[in-house]
Kinemage of the C-alpha trace (Angstrom):
@kinemage 1
@onewidth
@group {chain A} dominant
@subgroup {mainchain}
@vectorlist {calphas} color= white
{ca met a 1} P -1.767 5.261 27.301
{ca arg a 2} L 0.812 3.797 29.691
{ca ala a 3} L 3.864 1.664 29.271
{ca gly a 4} L 2.812 -1.906 29.216
{ca asp a 5} L -0.733 -1.210 27.854
{ca arg a 6} L -1.787 -3.641 25.224
{ca ile a 7} L -4.267 -2.496 22.583
{ca val a 8} L -7.046 -4.995 22.100
{ca ser a 9} L -9.182 -3.056 19.608
{ca ala a 10} L -9.342 0.365 17.940
{ca asn a 11} L -12.739 1.666 16.550
{ca gly a 12} L -14.072 -1.800 16.996
{ca leu a 13} L -11.393 -3.552 15.052
{ca thr a 14} L -9.396 -6.225 16.793
{ca ile a 15} L -5.728 -5.507 16.928
{ca arg a 16} L -3.323 -8.548 16.586
{ca gly a 17} L -0.438 -6.795 15.086
{ca his a 18} L 0.907 -3.881 12.954
{ca ile a 19} L -1.211 -4.770 9.876
{ca asn a 20} L -4.442 -4.695 11.963
{ca trp a 21} L -3.276 -1.299 13.437
{ca asp a 22} L -2.640 -0.064 9.944
{ca met a 23} L -6.265 -0.845 8.866
{ca ala a 24} L -7.653 0.638 12.002
{ca ala a 25} L -5.620 3.890 11.426
{ca met a 26} L -7.306 4.122 8.041
{ca thr a 27} L -10.651 5.089 9.906
{ca phe a 28} L -9.112 7.924 12.120
{ca glu a 29} L -10.772 11.206 11.685
{ca val a 30} L -9.766 14.613 13.127
{ca gly a 31} L -12.372 15.689 15.781
{ca arg a 32} L -14.176 12.335 15.951
{ca pro a 33} L -13.520 10.290 19.105
{ca leu a 34} L -11.298 7.241 18.643
{ca arg a 35} L -12.353 4.313 20.926
{ca leu a 36} L -9.482 2.011 22.166
{ca asp a 37} L -10.054 -1.142 24.255
{ca val a 38} L -6.893 -1.593 26.227
{ca glu a 39} L -5.653 -4.406 28.497
{ca arg a 40} L -3.943 -2.955 31.532
{ca glu a 41} L -2.587 -5.171 34.322
{ca ser a 42} L -5.022 -7.956 33.461
{ca arg a 43} L -7.900 -5.432 33.384
{ca arg a 44} L -9.671 -4.298 30.282
{ca ile a 45} L -10.399 -0.630 30.045
{ca glu a 46} L -11.842 1.720 27.432
{ca leu a 47} L -9.939 4.920 26.414
{ca ser a 48} L -11.205 7.708 24.223
{ca met a 49} L -8.773 9.833 22.021
{ca ile a 50} L -9.820 12.854 20.071
{ca pro a 51} L -7.519 13.414 17.017
{ca glu a 52} L -6.611 17.049 16.454
{ca gln a 53} L -5.032 18.676 13.378
{ca arg a 54} L -1.220 18.488 13.423
{ca leu a 55} L 0.568 21.783 13.719
{ca arg a 56} L 2.961 20.968 10.992
{ca ser a 57} L 1.457 19.607 7.742
{ca ala a 58} L 3.037 16.291 6.501
{ca phe a 59} L 3.142 17.704 3.165
{ca arg a 60} L 5.770 20.262 4.257
{ca leu a 61} L 8.135 17.449 5.023
{ca pro a 62} L 10.938 17.351 2.358
{ca leu a 63} L 10.724 13.597 1.548
{ca ile a 64} L 6.958 13.552 1.456
{ca ser a 65} L 6.983 16.494 -0.976
{ca leu a 66} L 9.466 14.684 -3.077
{ca leu a 67} L 7.330 11.489 -2.956
{ca ile a 68} L 4.217 13.286 -4.221
{ca gly a 69} L 6.271 15.020 -7.000
{ca thr a 70} L 7.746 11.597 -8.006
{ca asp a 71} L 4.268 9.784 -8.020
{ca leu a 72} L 2.736 12.711 -10.088
{ca leu a 73} L 5.560 12.540 -12.616
{ca thr a 74} L 5.294 8.708 -12.865
{ca leu a 75} L 1.555 9.059 -13.491
{ca val a 76} L 1.968 11.691 -16.195
{ca ile a 77} L 4.586 9.336 -18.010
{ca ala a 78} L 2.145 6.447 -17.755
{ca phe a 79} L -0.588 8.536 -19.417
{ca val a 80} L 1.775 9.764 -22.086
{ca val a 81} L 2.820 6.220 -22.849
{ca ala a 82} L -0.666 4.842 -22.858
{ca phe a 83} L -2.011 7.593 -25.386
{ca arg a 84} L 1.036 7.738 -27.563
{ca arg a 85} L 0.971 3.973 -28.251
{ca pro a 86} L -2.550 2.791 -27.596
{ca asn a 87} L -2.195 -0.230 -29.925
{ca asp a 88} L 0.916 -1.668 -28.446
{ca leu a 89} L 0.302 -4.294 -25.803
{ca val a 90} L 3.678 -3.952 -24.148
{ca ala a 91} L 3.149 -0.187 -23.984
{ca arg a 92} L -0.238 -0.492 -22.468
{ca ile a 93} L 0.984 -2.958 -19.877
{ca gly a 94} L 3.908 -0.768 -19.037
{ca ala a 95} L 1.617 2.308 -18.703
{ca trp a 96} L -0.606 0.260 -16.326
{ca phe a 97} L 2.459 -0.774 -14.420
{ca leu a 98} L 3.712 2.864 -13.995
{ca ala a 99} L 0.281 4.221 -13.163
{ca thr a 100} L -0.227 1.583 -10.429
{ca ala a 101} L 3.278 2.182 -8.994
{ca ala a 102} L 2.320 5.898 -8.680
{ca ile a 103} L -0.755 5.333 -6.696
{ca phe a 104} L 0.180 2.232 -4.689
{ca met a 105} L 0.375 2.952 -1.009
{ca phe a 106} L 1.812 0.648 1.633
{ca pro a 107} L 1.469 0.975 4.511
{ca pro a 108} L -1.997 2.786 4.083
{ca val a 109} L -2.103 6.382 5.043
{ca pro a 110} L -3.897 7.026 8.383
{ca gly a 111} L -7.419 8.484 7.745
{ca ile a 112} L -7.472 7.425 4.085
{ca ala a 113} L -10.776 5.499 4.506
{ca thr a 114} L -12.423 8.496 6.104
{ca ala a 115} L -11.324 10.834 3.428
{ca trp a 116} L -12.495 8.278 0.809
{ca arg a 117} L -15.964 8.061 2.530
{ca his a 118} L -16.352 11.788 2.102
{ca leu a 119} L -15.575 11.828 -1.612
{ca pro a 120} L -18.310 12.439 -4.187
{ca ala a 121} L -19.832 9.263 -5.498
{ca pro a 122} L -18.119 9.264 -8.960
{ca leu a 123} L -14.677 9.953 -7.448
{ca gly a 124} L -15.213 7.244 -4.817
{ca ala a 125} L -16.103 4.709 -7.496
{ca leu a 126} L -12.870 5.582 -9.491
{ca ala a 127} L -10.894 5.114 -6.270
{ca trp a 128} L -12.004 1.477 -6.245
{ca ile a 129} L -10.428 0.941 -9.566
{ca ala a 130} L -7.226 2.287 -8.298
{ca gln a 131} L -7.540 0.183 -5.178
{ca val a 132} L -8.026 -3.189 -7.175
{ca ser a 133} L -5.263 -2.134 -9.568
{ca gly a 134} L -3.000 -1.701 -6.450
{ca gly a 135} L -4.047 -5.057 -5.176
{ca val a 136} L -2.941 -6.908 -8.301
{ca phe a 137} L 0.235 -4.883 -8.710
{ca pro a 138} L 2.583 -7.840 -8.207
{ca ala a 139} L 0.846 -9.625 -11.143
{ca ile a 140} L 1.107 -6.372 -13.352
{ca phe a 141} L 4.777 -6.182 -12.546
{ca phe a 142} L 5.390 -9.851 -13.345
{ca thr a 143} L 3.398 -9.510 -16.677
{ca phe a 144} L 5.453 -6.534 -17.774
{ca phe a 145} L 8.779 -8.397 -17.556
{ca ala a 146} L 7.154 -11.527 -18.928
{ca ile a 147} L 6.262 -9.700 -22.161
{ca phe a 148} L 9.083 -7.156 -22.486
{ca pro a 149} L 10.790 -6.994 -24.898
{ca arg a 150} L 9.215 -10.087 -26.253
{ca pro a 151} L 6.519 -12.304 -24.859
{ca leu a 152} L 7.959 -15.255 -22.885
{ca phe a 153} L 4.708 -17.293 -22.494
{ca arg a 154} L 2.066 -17.853 -25.084
{ca arg a 155} L -0.137 -20.545 -23.534
{ca arg a 156} L -3.185 -19.305 -21.703
{ca trp a 157} L -2.928 -21.631 -18.713
{ca ile a 158} L 0.343 -20.141 -17.771
{ca trp a 159} L -1.339 -16.668 -17.547
{ca trp a 160} L -3.866 -18.111 -15.531
{ca leu a 161} L -1.386 -19.468 -13.045
{ca val a 162} L 0.181 -15.988 -13.087
{ca trp a 163} L -2.959 -13.955 -12.405
{ca val a 164} L -5.158 -16.312 -10.236
{ca pro a 165} L -3.171 -15.984 -6.913
{ca ser a 166} L -3.005 -12.193 -7.137
{ca leu a 167} L -6.688 -11.954 -7.947
{ca leu a 168} L -7.640 -14.292 -5.040
{ca val a 169} L -5.527 -12.289 -2.574
{ca thr a 170} L -7.053 -8.984 -3.761
{ca ala a 171} L -10.543 -10.347 -3.660
{ca ser a 172} L -10.118 -11.683 -0.109
{ca phe a 173} L -9.210 -8.222 1.091
{ca leu a 174} L -11.971 -6.216 -0.796
{ca pro a 175} L -14.702 -6.939 1.887
{ca val a 176} L -12.286 -5.685 4.508
{ca gln a 177} L -11.552 -2.454 2.640
{ca his a 178} L -15.240 -1.991 1.799
{ca ala a 179} L -16.156 -2.187 5.482
{ca leu a 180} L -13.401 0.234 6.444
{ca val a 181} L -14.642 2.796 3.949
{ca his a 182} L -18.419 2.507 3.988
{ca gln a 183} L -19.339 1.185 7.375
{ca gln a 184} L -19.626 3.327 10.579
{ca pro a 185} L -18.365 2.096 13.000
{ca pro a 186} L -16.338 -0.334 10.975
{ca thr a 187} L -17.105 -4.006 11.287
{ca ala a 188} L -14.336 -5.241 9.009
{ca pro a 189} L -14.341 -9.157 8.516
{ca glu a 190} L -11.078 -11.101 8.607
{ca pro a 191} L -9.640 -11.557 5.214
{ca ile a 192} L -10.239 -15.003 3.717
{ca ile a 193} L -6.564 -15.307 2.952
{ca ser a 194} L -4.341 -14.576 5.875
{ca val a 195} L -1.919 -11.649 5.792
{ca pro a 196} L 1.228 -14.123 6.017
{ca ile a 197} L -0.017 -16.172 3.024
{ca ser a 198} L -0.564 -12.881 1.009
{ca phe a 199} L 3.026 -11.841 1.787
{ca ala a 200} L 4.222 -15.315 0.800
{ca val a 201} L 2.365 -14.902 -2.525
{ca leu a 202} L 4.021 -11.514 -2.978
{ca gly a 203} L 7.495 -13.043 -2.321
{ca phe a 204} L 6.822 -15.665 -5.115
{ca tyr a 205} L 5.923 -12.794 -7.497
{ca val a 206} L 9.159 -11.028 -6.716
{ca leu a 207} L 11.264 -14.149 -7.383
{ca gly a 208} L 9.233 -14.999 -10.440
{ca arg a 209} L 9.707 -11.608 -12.198
{ca leu a 210} L 13.541 -11.662 -11.368
{ca leu a 211} L 13.432 -15.107 -13.143
{ca val a 212} L 11.515 -14.085 -16.177
{ca leu a 213} L 13.534 -10.954 -16.435
{ca val a 214} L 16.822 -13.072 -16.739
{ca met a 215} L 15.093 -15.517 -19.067
{ca asn a 216} L 13.708 -12.859 -21.414
{ca tyr a 217} L 17.121 -11.003 -21.520
{ca arg a 218} L 19.043 -14.115 -22.405
{ca arg a 219} L 16.700 -14.802 -25.420
{ca leu a 220} L 17.841 -11.626 -26.996
{ca lys a 221} L 20.718 -12.115 -29.626
{ca asp a 222} L 20.913 -8.699 -31.229
{ca ile a 223} L 23.302 -6.302 -29.394
{ca asn a 224} L 21.135 -3.261 -29.985
{ca glu a 225} L 18.087 -5.069 -28.647
{ca arg a 226} L 20.031 -6.089 -25.573
{ca arg a 227} L 21.132 -2.474 -25.121
{ca arg a 228} L 17.644 -1.085 -25.372
{ca ala a 229} L 16.228 -3.783 -23.104
{ca arg a 230} L 18.929 -2.982 -20.446
{ca gly a 231} L 18.109 0.646 -20.718
{ca trp a 232} L 14.470 0.099 -19.996
{ca ile a 233} L 15.264 -2.313 -17.207
{ca tyr a 234} L 17.549 0.157 -15.510
{ca val a 235} L 14.885 2.835 -15.805
{ca val a 236} L 12.142 0.683 -14.466
{ca leu a 237} L 14.108 -0.927 -11.560
{ca gly a 238} L 15.751 2.314 -10.717
{ca gly a 239} L 12.398 4.096 -10.637
{ca val a 240} L 10.876 1.392 -8.467
{ca ala a 241} L 13.855 1.334 -6.089
{ca thr a 242} L 13.930 5.252 -5.864
{ca thr a 243} L 10.168 5.330 -5.147
{ca ala a 244} L 10.353 2.515 -2.554
{ca tyr a 245} L 13.263 4.204 -0.867
{ca val a 246} L 11.582 7.594 -0.839
{ca lys a 247} L 8.252 6.155 0.490
{ca arg a 248} L 10.150 4.320 3.247
{ca gln a 249} L 12.172 7.383 4.316
{ca ser a 250} L 9.064 9.573 4.120
{ca trp a 251} L 7.253 7.286 6.466
{ca leu a 252} L 10.161 7.150 8.845
{ca glu a 253} L 10.327 10.869 8.809
{ca ala a 254} L 6.582 11.247 9.468
{ca leu a 255} L 6.589 8.653 12.197
{ca asp a 256} L 9.901 9.597 13.733
{ca gly a 257} L 10.140 9.743 17.443
{ca ala a 258} L 9.467 6.242 18.644
{ca ser a 259} L 11.505 4.762 21.431
{ca ser a 260} L 13.295 1.468 20.637
{ca gly a 261} L 11.732 -0.205 23.734
{ca asn a 262} L 8.120 -0.180 22.544
{ca ala a 263} L 8.397 0.169 18.813
{ca met a 264} L 7.500 -3.468 18.078
{ca thr a 265} L 4.368 -3.699 20.142
{ca pro a 266} L 0.855 -2.518 19.092
{ca ser a 267} L 0.904 -0.013 21.898
{ca gly a 268} L 4.272 1.232 20.840
{ca tyr a 269} L 3.258 1.541 17.239
{ca cys a 270} L 0.204 3.455 18.440
{ca ala a 271} L 2.330 5.801 20.330
{ca arg a 272} L 4.678 6.352 17.424
{ca ser a 273} L 1.885 7.082 14.924
{ca trp a 274} L 0.011 9.195 17.326
{ca arg a 275} L 2.816 11.457 18.296
{ca arg a 276} L 3.579 12.479 14.758
{ca phe a 277} L 0.155 12.399 13.096
{ca ala a 278} L -1.984 13.978 15.850
{ca lys a 279} L -2.166 15.351 19.378
{ca ser a 280} L -4.504 13.216 21.582
{ca glu a 281} L -6.693 13.838 24.481
{ca val a 282} L -7.178 10.630 26.614
{ca ser a 283} L -9.907 9.948 29.120
{ca asn a 284} L -11.456 6.840 30.700
{ca gly a 285} L -14.347 5.583 28.745
């Protein structure tokens, strides 16, 4: 790779921005050649990179170790809540929310599709449940605050309005994710709903859950109920904020080393990822 190179495709996937590169990175595999189509000085050339095992494991990085510990603890708490109060709707939704927060990964981990592909069939099937749950995470988060501590909505059509956008966005990306995991070389189609629209939907969910949080809290008249609600809200929001911060910092630590001049281009993003996750051998195709 040279300064000014523009990555056109990686492993057959068209690269238009960081999101496309993240999806392509999911298919990387140590020891298997990675094919890059690059535009250089108005010429299109093919490069081949062979990923190698990094000398320092990512799991030895302090923040990533903390992230894994935090996620495991959150997952254990989710199971404890679910099994201790199986007949409580609020507890079940809360447990679902915590479990999904523990397994939710964004941006996706490089090589995750390859690792998923090599899992035994039963574990691979279970991974799809986690994937779908992660896709509808914004709706789960909204639902938890809309029913805690008391249900804010009771009409079914409102819940349809809450869940349909998240389900549509998740469904539009499932063919892409299936192609990345199960097809070699990957021929992932473009999602039916574009990435900017999906992020706009996510923004509406964020604003919506803040709104229902305020509305639900103001409905409480009893001082003790308000105190308990504040406690749970602080725990949930604090946990989410801490996890988000740790995930962000762990990714920055793992991807450290990019120069500010090329960090916002696909080629710069490629260089940043590659320097930290693998050594590469480059040859003309």
